[in-house]
Each structure stands twice: as structure tokens, then as C-alpha cells.
Biopython code that builds the backbone (N, CA, C, O; Angstrom):
import numpy as np
from Bio.PDB.StructureBuilder import StructureBuilder

atoms = [
    (1, "MET", "N", (0.759, 54.431, 80.162)),
    (1, "MET", "CA", (1.374, 54.267, 81.461)),
    (1, "MET", "C", (2.746, 53.593, 81.352)),
    (1, "MET", "O", (3.696, 53.980, 82.032)),
    (2, "LEU", "N", (2.830, 52.583, 80.486)),
    (2, "LEU", "CA", (4.092, 51.887, 80.298)),
    (2, "LEU", "C", (5.146, 52.817, 79.700)),
    (2, "LEU", "O", (6.323, 52.729, 80.048)),
    (3, "LEU", "N", (4.730, 53.696, 78.814)),
    (3, "LEU", "CA", (5.652, 54.645, 78.192)),
    (3, "LEU", "C", (6.199, 55.628, 79.232)),
    (3, "LEU", "O", (7.374, 55.992, 79.184)),
    (4, "ILE", "N", (5.366, 56.046, 80.151)),
    (4, "ILE", "CA", (5.815, 56.967, 81.203)),
    (4, "ILE", "C", (6.809, 56.263, 82.132)),
    (4, "ILE", "O", (7.814, 56.849, 82.536)),
    (5, "THR", "N", (6.523, 55.019, 82.462)),
    (5, "THR", "CA", (7.433, 54.257, 83.309)),
    (5, "THR", "C", (8.781, 54.063, 82.628)),
    (5, "THR", "O", (9.826, 54.191, 83.265)),
    (6, "ALA", "N", (8.759, 53.761, 81.354)),
    (6, "ALA", "CA", (10.006, 53.593, 80.607)),
    (6, "ALA", "C", (10.781, 54.906, 80.536)),
    (6, "ALA", "O", (12.005, 54.913, 80.669)),
    (7, "ALA", "N", (10.076, 56.014, 80.329)),
    (7, "ALA", "CA", (10.738, 57.320, 80.266)),
    (7, "ALA", "C", (11.384, 57.667, 81.605)),
    (7, "ALA", "O", (12.500, 58.185, 81.642)),
    (8, "VAL", "N", (10.689, 57.385, 82.696)),
    (8, "VAL", "CA", (11.248, 57.656, 84.023)),
    (8, "VAL", "C", (12.482, 56.788, 84.257)),
    (8, "VAL", "O", (13.478, 57.264, 84.800)),
    (9, "ALA", "N", (12.424, 55.539, 83.858)),
    (9, "ALA", "CA", (13.578, 54.649, 84.016)),
    (9, "ALA", "C", (14.778, 55.146, 83.220)),
    (9, "ALA", "O", (15.911, 55.085, 83.696)),
    (10, "VAL", "N", (14.531, 55.635, 82.017)),
    (10, "VAL", "CA", (15.626, 56.174, 81.200)),
    (10, "VAL", "C", (16.206, 57.420, 81.843)),
    (10, "VAL", "O", (17.425, 57.589, 81.863)),
    (11, "TYR", "N", (15.356, 58.301, 82.370)),
    (11, "TYR", "CA", (15.848, 59.518, 83.017)),
    (11, "TYR", "C", (16.661, 59.191, 84.269)),
    (11, "TYR", "O", (17.656, 59.858, 84.554)),
    (12, "VAL", "N", (16.246, 58.180, 85.010)),
    (12, "VAL", "CA", (16.997, 57.779, 86.196)),
    (12, "VAL", "C", (18.368, 57.234, 85.793)),
    (12, "VAL", "O", (19.371, 57.546, 86.435)),
    (13, "CYS", "N", (18.416, 56.433, 84.750)),
    (13, "CYS", "CA", (19.697, 55.897, 84.260)),
    (13, "CYS", "C", (20.598, 57.008, 83.732)),
    (13, "CYS", "O", (21.810, 56.980, 83.948)),
    (14, "GLU", "N", (20.020, 57.976, 83.047)),
    (14, "GLU", "CA", (20.813, 59.103, 82.554)),
    (14, "GLU", "C", (21.369, 59.932, 83.701)),
    (14, "GLU", "O", (22.520, 60.366, 83.652)),
    (15, "ALA", "N", (20.567, 60.152, 84.726)),
    (15, "ALA", "CA", (21.032, 60.921, 85.882)),
    (15, "ALA", "C", (22.158, 60.181, 86.599)),
    (15, "ALA", "O", (23.150, 60.794, 86.995)),
    (16, "TYR", "N", (22.011, 58.860, 86.769)),
    (16, "TYR", "CA", (23.050, 58.051, 87.402)),
    (16, "TYR", "C", (24.350, 58.135, 86.595)),
    (16, "TYR", "O", (25.430, 58.297, 87.164)),
    (17, "ALA", "N", (24.240, 58.025, 85.283)),
    (17, "ALA", "CA", (25.429, 58.081, 84.426)),
    (17, "ALA", "C", (26.070, 59.464, 84.466)),
    (17, "ALA", "O", (27.296, 59.568, 84.506)),
    (18, "LEU", "N", (25.277, 60.517, 84.457)),
    (18, "LEU", "CA", (25.811, 61.879, 84.493)),
    (18, "LEU", "C", (26.544, 62.128, 85.808)),
    (18, "LEU", "O", (27.659, 62.650, 85.810)),
    (19, "VAL", "N", (25.925, 61.760, 86.913)),
    (19, "VAL", "CA", (26.590, 61.933, 88.205)),
    (19, "VAL", "C", (27.858, 61.084, 88.258)),
    (19, "VAL", "O", (28.874, 61.519, 88.799)),
    (20, "GLY", "N", (27.802, 59.879, 87.701)),
    (20, "GLY", "CA", (28.969, 59.008, 87.690)),
    (20, "GLY", "C", (30.126, 59.592, 86.899)),
    (20, "GLY", "O", (31.271, 59.544, 87.350)),
    (21, "VAL", "N", (29.846, 60.138, 85.735)),
    (21, "VAL", "CA", (30.910, 60.726, 84.916)),
    (21, "VAL", "C", (31.485, 61.964, 85.597)),
    (21, "VAL", "O", (32.701, 62.159, 85.593)),
    (22, "LEU", "N", (30.633, 62.801, 86.179)),
    (22, "LEU", "CA", (31.131, 63.980, 86.885)),
    (22, "LEU", "C", (31.981, 63.577, 88.090)),
    (22, "LEU", "O", (33.036, 64.162, 88.336)),
    (23, "PHE", "N", (31.516, 62.575, 88.839)),
    (23, "PHE", "CA", (32.302, 62.096, 89.974)),
    (23, "PHE", "C", (33.627, 61.510, 89.503)),
    (23, "PHE", "O", (34.668, 61.753, 90.113)),
    (24, "ALA", "N", (33.590, 60.739, 88.417)),
    (24, "ALA", "CA", (34.813, 60.108, 87.908)),
    (24, "ALA", "C", (35.825, 61.162, 87.469)),
    (24, "ALA", "O", (37.012, 61.042, 87.772)),
    (25, "LEU", "N", (35.373, 62.181, 86.767)),
    (25, "LEU", "CA", (36.295, 63.237, 86.340)),
    (25, "LEU", "C", (36.920, 63.933, 87.542)),
    (25, "LEU", "O", (38.123, 64.198, 87.558)),
    (26, "PHE", "N", (36.108, 64.227, 88.538)),
    (26, "PHE", "CA", (36.628, 64.895, 89.725)),
    (26, "PHE", "C", (37.544, 63.959, 90.528)),
    (26, "PHE", "O", (38.629, 64.355, 90.952)),
    (27, "ALA", "N", (37.097, 62.724, 90.727)),
    (27, "ALA", "CA", (37.874, 61.798, 91.551)),
    (27, "ALA", "C", (39.197, 61.427, 90.903)),
    (27, "ALA", "O", (40.211, 61.312, 91.592)),
    (28, "LEU", "N", (39.205, 61.238, 89.599)),
    (28, "LEU", "CA", (40.451, 60.840, 88.938)),
    (28, "LEU", "C", (41.406, 62.009, 88.741)),
    (28, "LEU", "O", (42.603, 61.796, 88.545)),
    (29, "SER", "N", (40.905, 63.233, 88.787)),
    (29, "SER", "CA", (41.806, 64.374, 88.637)),
    (29, "SER", "C", (42.264, 64.913, 89.987)),
    (29, "SER", "O", (43.451, 65.178, 90.174)),
    (30, "VAL", "N", (41.344, 65.079, 90.924)),
    (30, "VAL", "CA", (41.675, 65.701, 92.202)),
    (30, "VAL", "C", (41.834, 64.674, 93.319)),
    (30, "VAL", "O", (42.791, 64.738, 94.092)),
    (31, "GLY", "N", (40.904, 63.733, 93.405)),
    (31, "GLY", "CA", (40.875, 62.845, 94.550)),
    (31, "GLY", "C", (41.573, 61.522, 94.380)),
    (31, "GLY", "O", (41.393, 60.627, 95.206)),
    (32, "ALA", "N", (42.367, 61.362, 93.336)),
    (32, "ALA", "CA", (43.018, 60.071, 93.096)),
    (32, "ALA", "C", (43.973, 59.709, 94.231)),
    (32, "ALA", "O", (44.076, 58.539, 94.601)),
    (33, "ARG", "N", (44.656, 60.675, 94.772)),
    (33, "ARG", "CA", (45.592, 60.405, 95.863)),
    (33, "ARG", "C", (44.858, 59.963, 97.124)),
    (33, "ARG", "O", (45.385, 59.183, 97.917)),
    (34, "THR", "N", (43.652, 60.461, 97.301)),
    (34, "THR", "CA", (42.886, 60.108, 98.494)),
    (34, "THR", "C", (42.323, 58.701, 98.400)),
    (34, "THR", "O", (42.344, 57.958, 99.381)),
    (35, "LEU", "N", (41.817, 58.325, 97.227)),
    (35, "LEU", "CA", (41.197, 57.017, 97.061)),
    (35, "LEU", "C", (42.223, 55.892, 97.000)),
    (35, "LEU", "O", (42.007, 54.822, 97.567)),
    (36, "ASP", "N", (43.335, 56.129, 96.315)),
    (36, "ASP", "CA", (44.350, 55.082, 96.164)),
    (36, "ASP", "C", (45.703, 55.751, 95.994)),
    (36, "ASP", "O", (45.906, 56.518, 95.052)),
    (37, "ALA", "N", (46.615, 55.469, 96.888)),
    (37, "ALA", "CA", (47.934, 56.100, 96.847)),
    (37, "ALA", "C", (48.704, 55.713, 95.593)),
    (37, "ALA", "O", (49.574, 56.466, 95.157)),
    (38, "GLY", "N", (48.409, 54.563, 95.004)),
    (38, "GLY", "CA", (49.083, 54.135, 93.784)),
    (38, "GLY", "C", (48.731, 54.974, 92.574)),
    (38, "GLY", "O", (49.443, 54.934, 91.570)),
    (39, "LEU", "N", (47.645, 55.736, 92.648)),
    (39, "LEU", "CA", (47.252, 56.588, 91.525)),
    (39, "LEU", "C", (47.894, 57.966, 91.564)),
    (39, "LEU", "O", (47.645, 58.782, 90.677)),
    (40, "ALA", "N", (48.699, 58.240, 92.555)),
    (40, "ALA", "CA", (49.281, 59.571, 92.690)),
    (40, "ALA", "C", (50.118, 59.951, 91.472)),
    (40, "ALA", "O", (50.072, 61.099, 91.030)),
    (41, "ASP", "N", (50.875, 59.013, 90.927)),
    (41, "ASP", "CA", (51.733, 59.300, 89.779)),
    (41, "ASP", "C", (51.223, 58.638, 88.505)),
    (41, "ASP", "O", (51.997, 58.420, 87.573)),
    (42, "ALA", "N", (49.941, 58.316, 88.451)),
    (42, "ALA", "CA", (49.377, 57.623, 87.290)),
    (42, "ALA", "C", (49.293, 58.562, 86.095)),
    (42, "ALA", "O", (49.087, 59.767, 86.234)),
    (43, "SER", "N", (49.460, 57.972, 84.918)),
    (43, "SER", "CA", (49.396, 58.765, 83.697)),
    (43, "SER", "C", (47.945, 59.065, 83.338)),
    (43, "SER", "O", (47.013, 58.482, 83.891)),
    (44, "ILE", "N", (47.783, 59.983, 82.403)),
    (44, "ILE", "CA", (46.438, 60.346, 81.926)),
    (44, "ILE", "C", (45.798, 59.149, 81.233)),
    (44, "ILE", "O", (44.589, 58.947, 81.342)),
    (45, "ALA", "N", (46.592, 58.359, 80.526)),
    (45, "ALA", "CA", (46.045, 57.199, 79.820)),
    (45, "ALA", "C", (45.442, 56.201, 80.804)),
    (45, "ALA", "O", (44.367, 55.658, 80.551)),
    (46, "LEU", "N", (46.116, 55.957, 81.912)),
    (46, "LEU", "CA", (45.577, 55.040, 82.913)),
    (46, "LEU", "C", (44.301, 55.594, 83.526)),
    (46, "LEU", "O", (43.342, 54.853, 83.743)),
    (47, "ARG", "N", (44.284, 56.865, 83.800)),
    (47, "ARG", "CA", (43.082, 57.470, 84.380)),
    (47, "ARG", "C", (41.903, 57.407, 83.416)),
    (47, "ARG", "O", (40.763, 57.222, 83.842)),
    (48, "LEU", "N", (42.169, 57.560, 82.119)),
    (48, "LEU", "CA", (41.094, 57.430, 81.131)),
    (48, "LEU", "C", (40.582, 55.995, 81.048)),
    (48, "LEU", "O", (39.396, 55.772, 80.803)),
    (49, "LEU", "N", (41.468, 55.023, 81.251)),
    (49, "LEU", "CA", (41.041, 53.628, 81.281)),
    (49, "LEU", "C", (40.180, 53.336, 82.503)),
    (49, "LEU", "O", (39.267, 52.512, 82.435)),
    (50, "LEU", "N", (40.457, 53.992, 83.603)),
    (50, "LEU", "CA", (39.695, 53.778, 84.830)),
    (50, "LEU", "C", (38.369, 54.523, 84.853)),
    (50, "LEU", "O", (37.487, 54.197, 85.647)),
    (51, "LEU", "N", (38.221, 55.516, 83.993)),
    (51, "LEU", "CA", (37.034, 56.377, 84.014)),
    (51, "LEU", "C", (35.714, 55.615, 83.905)),
    (51, "LEU", "O", (34.815, 55.905, 84.694)),
    (52, "PRO", "N", (35.529, 54.662, 82.984)),
    (52, "PRO", "CA", (34.235, 53.971, 82.921)),
    (52, "PRO", "C", (33.903, 53.175, 84.191)),
    (52, "PRO", "O", (32.751, 53.149, 84.624)),
    (53, "GLY", "N", (34.889, 52.543, 84.771)),
    (53, "GLY", "CA", (34.640, 51.785, 85.991)),
    (53, "GLY", "C", (34.310, 52.671, 87.174)),
    (53, "GLY", "O", (33.434, 52.348, 87.976)),
    (54, "VAL", "N", (35.017, 53.797, 87.284)),
    (54, "VAL", "CA", (34.732, 54.733, 88.368)),
    (54, "VAL", "C", (33.348, 55.343, 88.177)),
    (54, "VAL", "O", (32.615, 55.543, 89.146)),
    (55, "ALA", "N", (32.990, 55.638, 86.931)),
    (55, "ALA", "CA", (31.663, 56.202, 86.662)),
    (55, "ALA", "C", (30.568, 55.196, 86.991)),
    (55, "ALA", "O", (29.500, 55.587, 87.464)),
    (56, "ALA", "N", (30.808, 53.918, 86.752)),
    (56, "ALA", "CA", (29.793, 52.900, 87.023)),
    (56, "ALA", "C", (29.650, 52.623, 88.520)),
    (56, "ALA", "O", (28.539, 52.424, 89.012)),
    (57, "PHE", "N", (30.757, 52.611, 89.234)),
    (57, "PHE", "CA", (30.732, 52.257, 90.652)),
    (57, "PHE", "C", (30.924, 53.476, 91.552)),
    (57, "PHE", "O", (31.502, 53.365, 92.633)),
    (58, "TRP", "N", (30.445, 54.633, 91.112)),
    (58, "TRP", "CA", (30.666, 55.849, 91.876)),
    (58, "TRP", "C", (30.065, 55.829, 93.278)),
    (58, "TRP", "O", (30.652, 56.443, 94.169)),
    (59, "PRO", "N", (28.934, 55.165, 93.540)),
    (59, "PRO", "CA", (28.449, 55.189, 94.933)),
    (59, "PRO", "C", (29.406, 54.490, 95.908)),
    (59, "PRO", "O", (29.586, 54.945, 97.037)),
    (60, "VAL", "N", (30.014, 53.393, 95.472)),
    (60, "VAL", "CA", (30.953, 52.670, 96.337)),
    (60, "VAL", "C", (32.188, 53.522, 96.589)),
    (60, "VAL", "O", (32.647, 53.632, 97.726)),
    (61, "LEU", "N", (32.725, 54.122, 95.539)),
    (61, "LEU", "CA", (33.933, 54.935, 95.686)),
    (61, "LEU", "C", (33.651, 56.217, 96.459)),
    (61, "LEU", "O", (34.498, 56.675, 97.225)),
    (62, "ALA", "N", (32.474, 56.799, 96.266)),
    (62, "ALA", "CA", (32.109, 57.989, 97.040)),
    (62, "ALA", "C", (32.005, 57.652, 98.522)),
    (62, "ALA", "O", (32.418, 58.437, 99.375)),
    (63, "HIS", "N", (31.454, 56.489, 98.821)),
    (63, "HIS", "CA", (31.363, 56.054, 100.225)),
    (63, "HIS", "C", (32.756, 55.867, 100.816)),
    (63, "HIS", "O", (33.020, 56.293, 101.941)),
    (64, "ARG", "N", (33.647, 55.231, 100.058)),
    (64, "ARG", "CA", (35.023, 55.054, 100.545)),
    (64, "ARG", "C", (35.699, 56.394, 100.772)),
    (64, "ARG", "O", (36.455, 56.568, 101.727)),
    (65, "TRP", "N", (35.419, 57.341, 99.881)),
    (65, "TRP", "CA", (36.035, 58.657, 99.991)),
    (65, "TRP", "C", (35.509, 59.385, 101.222)),
    (65, "TRP", "O", (36.277, 60.035, 101.931)),
    (66, "VAL", "N", (34.215, 59.285, 101.480)),
    (66, "VAL", "CA", (33.608, 59.985, 102.613)),
    (66, "VAL", "C", (34.107, 59.423, 103.941)),
    (66, "VAL", "O", (34.403, 60.182, 104.863)),
    (67, "ILE", "N", (34.204, 58.096, 104.043)),
    (67, "ILE", "CA", (34.655, 57.523, 105.308)),
    (67, "ILE", "C", (36.165, 57.573, 105.468)),
    (67, "ILE", "O", (36.687, 57.282, 106.545)),
    (68, "GLY", "N", (36.871, 57.940, 104.404)),
    (68, "GLY", "CA", (38.325, 58.090, 104.490)),
    (68, "GLY", "C", (39.082, 56.788, 104.417)),
    (68, "GLY", "O", (40.172, 56.687, 104.979)),
    (69, "ALA", "N", (38.546, 55.789, 103.746)),
    (69, "ALA", "CA", (39.218, 54.499, 103.631)),
    (69, "ALA", "C", (40.341, 54.603, 102.610)),
    (69, "ALA", "O", (40.104, 54.925, 101.446)),
    (70, "HIS", "N", (41.546, 54.333, 103.046)),
    (70, "HIS", "CA", (42.688, 54.408, 102.139)),
    (70, "HIS", "C", (43.128, 53.033, 101.665)),
    (70, "HIS", "O", (43.674, 52.907, 100.569)),
    (71, "ALA", "N", (42.905, 52.023, 102.452)),
    (71, "ALA", "CA", (43.268, 50.653, 102.082)),
    (71, "ALA", "C", (41.998, 49.908, 101.683)),
    (71, "ALA", "O", (40.897, 50.359, 101.997)),
    (72, "PRO", "N", (42.132, 48.787, 101.003)),
    (72, "PRO", "CA", (40.930, 48.003, 100.696)),
    (72, "PRO", "C", (40.161, 47.676, 101.972)),
    (72, "PRO", "O", (40.755, 47.348, 102.999)),
    (73, "ILE", "N", (38.840, 47.766, 101.898)),
    (73, "ILE", "CA", (38.028, 47.585, 103.098)),
    (73, "ILE", "C", (37.346, 46.221, 103.149)),
    (73, "ILE", "O", (36.690, 45.890, 104.136)),
    (74, "GLU", "N", (37.501, 45.428, 102.083)),
    (74, "GLU", "CA", (36.855, 44.123, 102.107)),
    (74, "GLU", "C", (37.716, 43.116, 102.867)),
    (74, "GLU", "O", (38.936, 43.257, 102.947)),
    (75, "ARG", "N", (37.065, 42.112, 103.416)),
    (75, "ARG", "CA", (37.767, 41.024, 104.095)),
    (75, "ARG", "C", (37.383, 39.738, 103.405)),
    (75, "ARG", "O", (36.204, 39.463, 103.179)),
    (76, "ASN", "N", (38.389, 38.954, 103.073)),
    (76, "ASN", "CA", (38.152, 37.653, 102.470)),
    (76, "ASN", "C", (39.272, 36.715, 102.909)),
    (76, "ASN", "O", (40.274, 37.173, 103.459)),
    (77, "PRO", "N", (39.121, 35.415, 102.678)),
    (77, "PRO", "CA", (40.144, 34.462, 103.150)),
    (77, "PRO", "C", (41.532, 34.725, 102.575)),
    (77, "PRO", "O", (42.537, 34.452, 103.232)),
    (78, "HIS", "N", (41.595, 35.246, 101.369)),
    (78, "HIS", "CA", (42.905, 35.503, 100.764)),
    (78, "HIS", "C", (43.635, 36.612, 101.508)),
    (78, "HIS", "O", (44.823, 36.483, 101.804)),
    (79, "ARG", "N", (42.941, 37.691, 101.810)),
    (79, "ARG", "CA", (43.572, 38.790, 102.544)),
    (79, "ARG", "C", (43.912, 38.366, 103.977)),
    (79, "ARG", "O", (44.945, 38.759, 104.518)),
    (80, "ASP", "N", (43.045, 37.570, 104.577)),
    (80, "ASP", "CA", (43.324, 37.106, 105.941)),
    (80, "ASP", "C", (44.571, 36.231, 105.984)),
    (80, "ASP", "O", (45.346, 36.299, 106.939)),
    (81, "ARG", "N", (44.765, 35.422, 104.968)),
    (81, "ARG", "CA", (45.932, 34.522, 104.962)),
    (81, "ARG", "C", (47.228, 35.291, 104.716)),
    (81, "ARG", "O", (48.254, 34.980, 105.321)),
    (82, "VAL", "N", (47.192, 36.287, 103.836)),
    (82, "VAL", "CA", (48.401, 37.053, 103.527)),
    (82, "VAL", "C", (48.740, 37.985, 104.668)),
    (82, "VAL", "O", (49.912, 38.144, 105.009)),
    (83, "GLY", "N", (47.742, 38.600, 105.260)),
    (83, "GLY", "CA", (47.987, 39.547, 106.350)),
    (83, "GLY", "C", (48.277, 40.927, 105.796)),
    (83, "GLY", "O", (48.115, 41.172, 104.601)),
    (84, "PRO", "N", (48.702, 41.820, 106.660)),
    (84, "PRO", "CA", (48.988, 43.193, 106.205)),
    (84, "PRO", "C", (50.194, 43.221, 105.273)),
    (84, "PRO", "O", (51.155, 42.471, 105.448)),
    (85, "LEU", "N", (50.121, 44.093, 104.290)),
    (85, "LEU", "CA", (51.221, 44.214, 103.325)),
    (85, "LEU", "C", (52.226, 45.221, 103.751)),
    (85, "LEU", "O", (53.213, 45.443, 103.050)),
]
sb = StructureBuilder()
sb.init_structure("model")
sb.init_model(0)
sb.init_chain("A")
sb.init_seg("    ")
for serial, (resi, resn, name, xyz) in enumerate(atoms, 1):
    if name == "N":
        sb.init_residue(resn, " ", resi, " ")
    sb.init_atom(name, np.array(xyz, "f"), 0.0, 1.0, " ", f" {name:<3s}", serial, name[0])
structure = sb.get_structure()
């Protein structure tokens, strides 16, 4: 039973990683302008550096992409003090 549970956990992690890498490749090639305007003219080297992070946090970035958030959506005291840029 423990072996089956471990196998299922590994398959879930593999599926998450596969979806993350596919999303990262698509988002960094096609959707970079939508997610962050600063990535519009980014080099391939920068996009490759961002790939692991985008693959790991793909649910957050997919949510931002779906709702159409172009600016950072978090609120904290630092952003409140600086105000709009």
C-alpha cells in the first residue's frame, strides 16, 4: 500500500512538472508580453533563466494570465508607501 501511495505521489509530481514546463515554454515565448511588459524585448538567455521559476509557479502565473493582470497584484506596505509608478 505504501508503495502505491509513493508511486501516485511521484506521478502527481511528474504531471505538475510536465504541465509547468509546457506552460513555461509557451508563456515565455508567446505570452511574455501579456504577463510582464518588461519581457517584451528580453533575450533568450533571460527567458531561459526564468524558465525554472515559471515552471514551478505556473498556477500563479496562469491565474494572472487568465484574469488579465498586467501589474503586480499584491499589496504590501512598501507598495502602498511608494504609490503608483
